Structures are given as structure tokens and as C-alpha cells.
C-alpha positions in Angstrom: 5.7 14.3 -20.7 8.3 16.4 -18.2 12.4 14.9 -17.5 12.5 13.8 -14.0 14.4 16.8 -12.5 11.7 19.1 -14.3 9.3 17.4 -12.0 11.8 17.6 -8.8 12.2 21.8 -9.6 8.8 22.3 -9.8 8.7 20.1 -6.1 11.3 22.2 -4.5 10.2 24.9 -6.0 6.7 24.9 -3.8 8.3 23.3 -0.6 11.4 25.6 -0.9 14.1 23.6 -1.0 14.8 20.5 -3.1 15.9 19.4 0.8 12.0 19.4 2.3 10.6 17.9 -0.2 12.9 14.9 1.1 12.3 15.8 5.0 11.2 13.4 6.4 11.0 10.6 4.1 12.0 6.6 4.3 13.7 4.9 2.2 12.1 1.0 0.9 13.6 -1.3 2.7 16.3 -3.9 1.4 15.0 -7.0 -0.8 16.1 -9.6 2.8 14.7 -7.2 5.4 11.3 -7.7 3.2 11.9 -11.0 2.2 12.5 -11.4 6.3 9.1 -9.4 7.1 6.7 -12.9 8.8 2.9 -13.3 7.3 1.7 -12.0 10.7 2.9 -8.0 9.8 1.3 -8.5 6.7 -1.3 -9.1 8.2 -1.7 -6.6 10.2 -1.1 -4.6 7.8 -3.3 -5.4 5.6 -6.2 -5.5 8.4 -5.0 -1.8 9.5 -6.1 -0.9 5.9 -9.0 -2.1 6.0 -10.6 -0.9 9.3 -9.0 2.3 8.2 -11.3 2.7 5.2 -14.4 4.7 6.1 -13.3 6.1 9.5 -10.9 8.9 10.3 -7.3 7.1 11.2 -7.6 7.7 15.0 -11.0 5.2 15.8 -8.3 2.4 14.3 -5.3 3.5 16.2 -7.4 3.8 19.3 -8.8 0.4 19.0 -5.6 -1.3 17.9 -4.2 -2.9 21.5 -7.6 -4.6 21.5 -8.1 -6.0 18.2 -4.1 -6.8 18.0 -5.8 -9.2 20.8 -8.7 -10.2 19.4 -7.3 -11.1 16.5 -4.6 -13.1 19.1 -1.6 -11.2 16.7 -2.8 -12.0 13.3 -1.9 -15.6 13.5 -2.5 -16.2 9.7 -3.1 -20.4 10.1 -5.3 -19.5 12.8 -7.3 -17.1 11.5 -7.2 -18.6 8.1 -8.8 -21.5 9.8 -11.3 -18.7 11.8 -14.7 -21.1 12.7 -18.0 -19.9 12.4 -18.3 -19.8 16.4 -15.1 -16.8 16.3 -16.3 -14.9 13.9 -19.3 -14.6 15.3 -17.6 -13.8 18.5 -15.7 -10.6 16.5 -18.3 -9.4 14.9 -20.2 -8.8 18.5 -16.5 -7.9 20.6 -16.0 -4.3 21.3 -12.4 -4.1 20.9 -12.6 -4.5 17.4 -14.5 -2.5 14.3 -17.8 -4.6 14.2 -17.5 -5.3 10.1 -19.0 -8.6 9.5 -17.9 -7.7 5.5 -14.3 -6.7 7.2 -13.2 -9.4 9.4 -14.1 -11.8 6.6 -12.5 -9.9 4.8 -8.6 -10.7 7.2 -9.7 -13.7 7.2 -9.5 -14.7 3.5 -6.3 -12.1 4.1 -4.7 -14.7 6.1 -5.9 -17.5 3.4 -4.2 -16.0 0.6 -1.3 -15.3 2.4 -1.2 -18.7 3.7 -1.4 -20.6 0.7 1.4 -18.1 -1.4 3.6 -20.2 0.9 6.5 -17.4 2.0 5.0 -14.1 1.5 7.4 -12.1 2.6 9.3 -12.8 -0.3 6.9 -13.1 -2.9 6.6 -8.9 -1.7 10.4 -8.3 -2.2 10.9 -10.7 -5.1 8.0 -9.4 -7.7 10.0 -7.3 -10.0 10.0 -3.4 -9.3 8.8 -2.2 -12.9 5.6 -3.9 -12.7 4.7 -2.7 -9.2 1.4 -2.0 -11.3 1.2 -5.8 -11.7 1.7 -6.4 -7.9 -1.2 -4.4 -6.8 -3.9 -5.9 -9.5 -2.6 -9.2 -7.7 -3.3 -8.5 -4.3 -6.9 -6.6 -5.4 -7.6 -10.7 -7.8 -6.2 -12.8 -4.9 -7.4 -10.7 -1.8 -9.9 -9.1 -0.3 -10.7 -5.4 0.1 -6.9 -4.3 -1.0 -8.0 -2.3 -4.2 -7.6 1.1 -3.8 -5.3 2.1 -1.7 -6.0 0.0 0.7 -2.8 -2.3 -0.4 -0.5 0.1 -1.4 -0.6 1.3 1.8 -0.2 -1.3 3.5 3.0 -2.0 1.6 4.6 1.5 2.1 4.0 1.0 5.1 6.6 -1.8 5.8 8.9 -0.7 3.8 7.6 -1.8 -0.2 9.4 0.4 -2.9 5.9 1.8 -3.8 4.4 4.1 -5.8 0.9 5.6 -3.9 -1.5 6.7 -6.2 -2.9 9.9 -4.8 -5.1 12.4 -5.5 -1.2 14.5 -5.7 0.0 11.9 -7.5 -2.8 11.2 -10.0 -2.9 15.4 -10.6 0.3 14.8 -12.1 0.2 11.7 -14.7 -2.3 13.9 -15.6 -0.6 16.9 -15.8 1.9 15.3 -18.0 0.0 13.3 -19.7 -0.2 9.8 -18.5 -3.7 9.4 -18.0 -7.0 11.5 -17.7 -8.1 10.5 -14.2 -7.1 8.3 -11.8 -6.1 5.3 -13.4 -8.7 2.2 -12.9 -8.5 -0.2 -16.1 -5.0 -2.9 -17.0 -4.2 0.2 -19.4 -4.0 2.6 -17.7 -2.3 1.5 -14.8 0.4 -0.1 -17.4 0.9 3.6 -18.7 1.3 4.8 -15.1 4.3 2.0 -14.3 5.7 3.0 -17.6 6.0 7.0 -16.9 7.2 5.3 -13.4 9.6 3.0 -14.6 10.5 6.4 -16.9 11.4 8.3 -14.6 12.8 5.8 -12.1 15.7 5.0 -15.4 16.0 9.3 -15.7 16.8 9.5 -12.1 18.4 6.7 -10.7 15.9 7.2 -7.8 13.4 4.4 -6.0 9.6 4.5 -7.0 9.3 6.1 -3.6 11.8 9.2 -3.8 9.3 9.2 -8.0 6.4 9.2 -5.7 7.8 11.7 -3.3 7.9 14.1 -5.9 5.0 13.3 -7.7 3.2 14.6 -4.4 4.8 17.7 -3.9 4.7 19.0 -7.1 1.2 19.2 -6.7 -0.7 22.1 -5.3 -3.1 21.2 -2.8 
């Protein structure tokens, strides 16, 4: 497995300089900033990813104002106790993506957030050297938050994270960390171990390391 500096050099060479690698990148928010994010924002971020699965992102973006209205701003308590009548109304509501399984998943994720107590603090206090464990927890305890949905939602809200995009996976394969997209606990543990090594070598965040890995592959 190459040292982080070597992979950064590959990325800089591909992109035309190290400054270009970092261009436009948002750094992770502080622990306190993440902890202060209310449950409604977490639920909205998860819902956006769930709705976007299998659709062009513009479809959800164009409908988003109506979705916010239909879900009452993603009020966690209200959605967690969604009545059968409200559920039936939503699956025929033209303001939203009319998918019963996706709407049910949003309701189930509201329950997850409510049961966690202070969900922002829960995310903020999860050990940074076990982000893979957080992804596994979301997949197990949430609904439709496996794959990239949970990770992208956390990234959008500023949590320190890595994204297992096609290019990141390709770099991990090239470095001998895994031999294919990770699906097992063993593979996810190997991925986390590699990221932890690169974080230690560089002093950078998971988010930054993820960016460098993604930029190091010819797409």
C-alpha cells in the first residue's frame, strides 16, 4: 500500500497540481457543529438520498420544495408516528416521489432518529476511526441507508467521511486493500484500516483522504 504522499502526487499529476485536487472542497464541520444539527435535517438528508436512488438527481431537486411541504419540513416526531391515512395520502401525492417503499423507509428512519435521542450528538461522537462501523450501524438500524445513501447524506451535512465511489474503490483495489467493492465486514474493516493509516500519515481528515483517492484514478 502506497504512502499517502505518493497517492497525493499521483492525484496532483492527474489533475494538474495539488491545488486543483483541493479546489472547491468543503472541509468537515467541527464536532459541536455536527452535534447541533437537528433531527429534521438528518431525516431530510436521508430522504433526499432515498428518493434519488434510481432517479436522475434533477427529478428530486425539482420536486424538493413540494416534498418538504408534503412531509411538514421532515418533522421527526410527526413522521415517526405517521398514520395509515397520511401514508396513503403521501403515496398518491404528486408533490412527492410516489413510491410506497421509499415513503415507508423515511418513516422508519424517523423512528431510528427519534430512538437515538440526540441524533446529532450521536453522529458527532461516533469514533472517526470507525466510520465504516457507522455505515454498518445505519444500514442495520435504518431503512435503505446502505450502499452510498447513508454516507452521502452524512457528507452533505458536513460529517467527516469517506465515500466508496467507483474511483475510490478502484484506488483501494490498486493498493491491495480489497479486491472488489467491499460488501463484507472483513472488507469494510480493511478499508477503514487503510483510511486510518492514510489519515495518520497525512494529518488530514477522512473527507480529504477520500478526495485524494478519488482524484488518483483515470475515470
